[in-house]
N, C-alpha and C positions, 0 to 999 in steps of 0.2 A: 504494499500499499504506499502511495506516494505521500510525503509530508505536505501539509498545507503551505502555500506560498502567499506572500503579501500581494494583495490586489490593489492596484492604484486607481482611485476613484476620480480625482481631479488634481489640477495644479494650476497655481497663479502666482503672481508676484505682488508684493505689498510695498507700497511707498509710504513715506511719512504723511500723516493727515495734512500737514502744511509745512512749509519750509521757512527757515529763518535765514538771515544774511550770513550768519556763522556757518550754516550747513553748506553754503555755496563755495567755501574755501577749501582748498586741499588740506589734508593732514599728512604731514611728513613723519616718517617712522623712525623710531630710535634704534640703537644697536640691539636692545633686547627684542624688539619687534622683528628686525631684519634678520637676525640670527636664525629665525624659525622658517625661513622661506622654503625649505625643502621638507618641512614636517607636515604631517597629516592635520586635517581639520580636528579641532577639539569637539568631542561628541559626548553629550550627557543627556540622559532622558529620565522622565518621571512616569511611573505607572500609577494609575488610579483605577478604583472599582467604580462602575457606573452606579449612581444613586438608585434607590428603589423606584423613583418616579420614572426612570427610563423603561421600566418593564411594561408600562401601560401604553406608551407611544414612543418607541425607541427612535424611529426615523426622524420625527419632528424634533425630539430632544437633541439628537446628534447634530442635526442641521442647524439648530439654534446655537449649540455650543460652537460649531465651527464658524458661524457667522460672527459670534461675539469674540472669538479668538482673533479673527481677522481684524475686526474693528479695533479691539484693544491693542493689537500688535501695531496697527497703523498709528495710533496715538502714542504708543510707546516709542516708536521710531523717530518721533518728532525730537525726542531727547537723545536717542541713540542713533542719530542719523548716519554715522559712518557705516552702519550695518546694512544700509540700503544701497551702498555704493559699490564700487569695484576698485580693484588695484589698477594702477597705471604705472608706466615706465617712462623715463626721460633720459636721453643721452646727454652726458655731461662733458665729455671730451674724448679725444682720440689719442692723446699722448700723455699718459697711458690711456688705453680705452677704458671708459667707466660709464656707469649708468646709475640712476636712482629709481627707487620704488616708493610710491606714495599712495594714498587713498584719494580717489576722486569721488567725493560724496554725491556728485550729481550723475555719475556714469551708470548706465545699465537700468534695467526695469524695476529694481527693488530687491527686497528679500524674497526668497522663494518659500512658498507655502504649499505643502502636499497633503492631501487627504487620502487615506488608504484603509484597507480592511483586511482582517486575517481571521480565519475560521479556527481560532483557538480561544481558550479561556485564560483568565488570570493565573489560575492554578498551574497551567501548562508552562507558564513563564517563571513562576517563583518556586515551585515545588521540586523540580528536578535537582539532583545534587550538583550537576554542572550547569552553568549558564547556557541555555539552548542557543544553538548557532543562529536561529531565526531572529534572535534579538538584534543582531547586526543589520538586519533588513529594516529595522525601525528608524534608521538614520539615513539621511541623504549624504551625497559627496563621499561615499566609501571609495577609498583608494586615491582620492584627490589630495595633492599637496597644496600648501598655502599659495604658491605662485599661480595655481590655477584660478585664483581669485581675480586674475586679470579678465577672465571670461565668464567665470562662474560666480554665483551669489556668495557674498561674504557671510551671510546668514541664511540657513535653510531650516525650516520647521516642518516636521512630518508628524501629522496626527493620525495615528493608527488605531482604528476601532477594533477591539476584540469582542467576543460574544458577550462578556460581562465586564469589560474594562475599556480604558482609554490610555494609550501610551503617547506622550508628547516628547518627541526626540529633537534635540537641538544640535545642529552642526555649525560651529562657529569657526571662521578662519582664525587660526592661532596667531597670525601676525597682527590681528586687530585687537585681541584681548586674551588675557590669562584666565585661570579658574575664578579668581576673585571678580573679574569683569563679567565672566559668563553668568555667574550666580547673581551678580548685581543686576544684570539685565533680566534674568528670569524672575527674580523677586519683584522688580519694578513692573514687568509685564503682568505678573499676578495681581499686584496692587492696582494697576490700571483696569484690569478685567473686573475686579470686585467692585469698582466704583464706576463702571461703565454707565454712561448716561448722565453722570453728574459732573460738574465742573471741579476738577481736581488737579493739582500739581503733584507729581510724585515726590515722595518724602526724601529721596536721595537722588537729586539730579546729577548725572555724571559730568565730570570735568575732563578736559583733553590735554592737560599739561603733559609735556614730554620731557624726558631727561636726556640731554645730549652731552657728549664729552666736551671738556673745556677747549675752545678754539675750533670746535666743529658745529655743524648743523645750522639750520634745521635740515638742510639737504645733505645726506651722506652719500659719498660716491662708493659704488661697489665695483670691483674689478671684473671685467669680462673680456674675452677675446672673440672678435668677430661679432656675429649677430647676437644680441642679448637673449633673444628667445631660444636660440640654439644652446647657448650657455646654460640657461635654466633647465631646458629639457634634457640636456646631456647629464645633468646632475640629479635628474629625477630617478630615484630608485625603483626598481621593479618590485612589485608586491610579491611576497612568498605565500605559499599555501599554509594554512593554519596547521601547525604541528604540536600545538600545546593544548592542555585542558585549561578551562577557566571556571573557577568556583568561588563563591562568596562565603567567607567565614565570618561569623558574627561573634563579637567580643562585648560582653555586657560591661556596664560601668563598674560593677563590682569586681569582675575579672581583671579589668585594666587597672583598677585601684591596687589590687594585690601585686601586680607586676611593678607598678610605680613605687610602692612601699619597699618591695624587695630590691629594686634597682638603686633607690636612694640609700638603703641600708648597706649595700655592697660597695658604694663608692669609696675609693681610696683617697680621693682628693678632698681635703676639708674645705677648699674654696667653693666646691660645688654647692655646699650648704643646703642640702635637701632640695635642690631645685631642678632635678631631672623631671621633665614634664611627662604627662600620661602618654603622649604620642611618641616621645623619645623612648620611653620604656617599652612600649608596644613594638615600635620599630626595631629596636635592638633585639627583642625577643624573637621576632620573625627572622631577622638577619641570622641570628645564631642557629635557629632551628633549621632553616633551609640550607645553611652552610654545612651543618652536621649531616643531614640526610644525602647531600651530594657527595660526601665522602671523598673530598679532594686531598691530595698530599698536604702535609702540614705547612710546607713552604709555599703552597699555592697562594697567589694574591687574591684577596676578596675585597669587593667594594660595596658600599651602600651609598646610593645617590638619592638625594631628596631636594626639595626646593625651599628657598627662603623668600618671604614677601619683603621686597625692598622698601615698600611704602613706608613702613614704621621705623626702618633703620636709617633712612636718609636724615641729614641734618640741614635745614629743618625737615621734619617728617612730611610726607604727602598724605592726603586724604585717602581713605579706603575707596572713596568714590571716583578716584582718578582712573580713568578707563584706558586700558592698554596692557602691555606686558611689563610688569614691574617685579619679576621673580628672578632669582638667580640660583642655578644648580650648585648644590654643595655635595662634594664627593669625599667620603671617608674611606681610607684604605688601610688594610692591615693584612696579616697572613691568616690562613684558616687555622693554623696551630695557635697563634696568639688569641684569635677571637674565641675559640672553643676552650682554651686553657684558662682564659680570663672569666670573670663572672659576668652576669647580666649587667650589673652596675658599671663594670669596666667598659663594656661595649656601649652602654647608654651615655657614658661620660664622654666617649669619643664624639658621639653625635651632638651632645650638648656643647662641647667645646667648639665644634665647628660652627655652631649657631652663634656662640659668644664672639668668635673671632670675625664674624661677618659684619663689619663696621661700615660706616659711611665712606671712610677712606678706602677700604678694600673694594667697595662697589665702584667708586669713581675711578680707581686705578685700573680695574678690570675693563671698565667701559672705554677708557682711554686707550688701552692696549688693543681692544677690539677695533677701534676706529683706525688705528695704524695698520693693523693686519686682520681684516675680517675673516671670520671662520663661521661655519654654519652647522647647526645640528642636523642629525639624520634620523630617520624613522626606525628601520628594522635592524638595529644592531643585534647580532646573534650572540646571546649570552649563554647558550646551552653548554658550551665547552669552558665557561668561566664561572665564577661565583660572584656575580654582580646582581644586586637587587636595586630596582629603581622604583621609588615611592612617588606616586603622583596624587594630585588632588588634596583635599583637606576635609576632615570631619567637622571643621569649625564653620564651614559654609552653611548658610541657612537653606537647606534643601527641602525639609519637610514643612517649612512655612510657605512653600510655593503652592498656591491652590488656584483652581480655575472653576469654581462652582461645583466641584466634584468631591469635596471633602479632602481630608488629609491624604497625601500620597502613601501608597503601599510600599513602594520600593524605588531605589535609584539604580539605574544601569548605565553603562557606557557602551559606545560603539566599537567598530573594529579598528579604528585609527590608533596608531602607535602602540599596537599590542605585540608582545614578544615574550619569550620564556624569561621569567624573572621580573616581569612587570607586576607591580602591586598598586592598586587604586584604592585610596582611603575615602570612604564615604561615612556620613553620619548614620548611626543606627536609627531605625524607625521609632523606637521608644524614647529617643532622646536621652537626656541625663548624662551624656558623656559616653554613650555606647558607640561602637565603631563597627562598620562592615568593611572588611578587606576583600577586595576582588583580586584574587591571585591567579596569575598565569604561569604555568609550569608545563614542561614536557611530561607526557603521560606517566612514565614510570617514576619520575620524581614526585609528581603529585600523589601517586599511590603510596610512596614512602612517607610523604608528609601526613597523609590521612592515617597512617599506622604509627605515627610518632606519638608516643604516650604523653610526653610533656607538652607538645603543641596542642593536642586534642583535648587535654584536661583544661586548658585555658579557653578553648572555644565554647561558646554558649549557644543555647537554642534561641533562635530568633523569636521575637514576640510579635513579628509582623502579622496583622490580622488577615489571613487568607480564607477564612471561612466564608 
């Protein structure tokens, strides 16, 4: 029997309800934005159960929901107007050859909006042990890199109707914004939806301040040889077939609190002063568990990569409402032997110290270095032969406060973009209170080892997500 596939019902493009003079100006991109030119779109989605009222007249309720989503999106884009534009390029010189990439907020037909349908139930999405592969079809722009935003929408919303649920999938060009920006947009859209028909200004209007290196900007030159389009396409990585399993592990607030207490108690550095955070303790725990089950030689290098939000670390600090990419990757390295011989507290302290060392001076020095010699992140780095764990997203984002007249969300899921063996995505747990869902991608036999690891599974909790 063939598995159901997503059926596409309609497609349109949404423009801002009205335009401002500010929205007619180009937005030039910072080093943090430009470094992501070859990376996949950022994909996050929210699963809802249909309210009981849908049972009496499902079609009319769905039609009204879609209409309201489009109308509120148009109003939200008034504030988030870059999402309705496209990327554009400009040649800057021939000796040496160089170009610039920027956002033309007036280019293109707007943000893409797709309505789709799938003959499955909510339980078919959240109950299986592994995340079903069909979830990837709930998102647009699969396989697209950010440079494709020259021709494709910078924002795409796909509303997929299930038999008893609704999934709203958001694909955001990562050159335009980071996770903080994505959830800022989704929270604002939710707010606009709830007050639709009333005169309201969103509570957190975005700002578009950019951070440029001293002596550079706002137009940064990127090196290229020959035609810029050929340069970009030549650097586009081919997508590889999925060879990993993807599973969500739930950690209750109580379980994480135990890990945090243990990590702080085991710290050898008195300067840490009981300041290992919950996420640092959980991250160190996952790093050690996955390293142990991979069973590498003791002298094998192992890395843990995560991101820091630069907004609060700059002097003076930027607002969390500053839209764009303001994160910096932090990479902590040691050997497998040192990591496993040391305590949980020792590993957590490595992560903690990396955050402490991430200062305003370090941020600006890194940015200046990038401007002198630009380098670019890539998507499908193969980590299966190494022991590198990459943690993305943050459970601190307001995920479950995003509602669209459907009640509280049931679950958060991500798309196929930037997935690989060793990728971990941290989302808030549905019951709140500091609980965390870790979406972990591992090659099949390593995932089986993790599921059999006593220490790891004892820390995993049963989810309280309401799927009845």
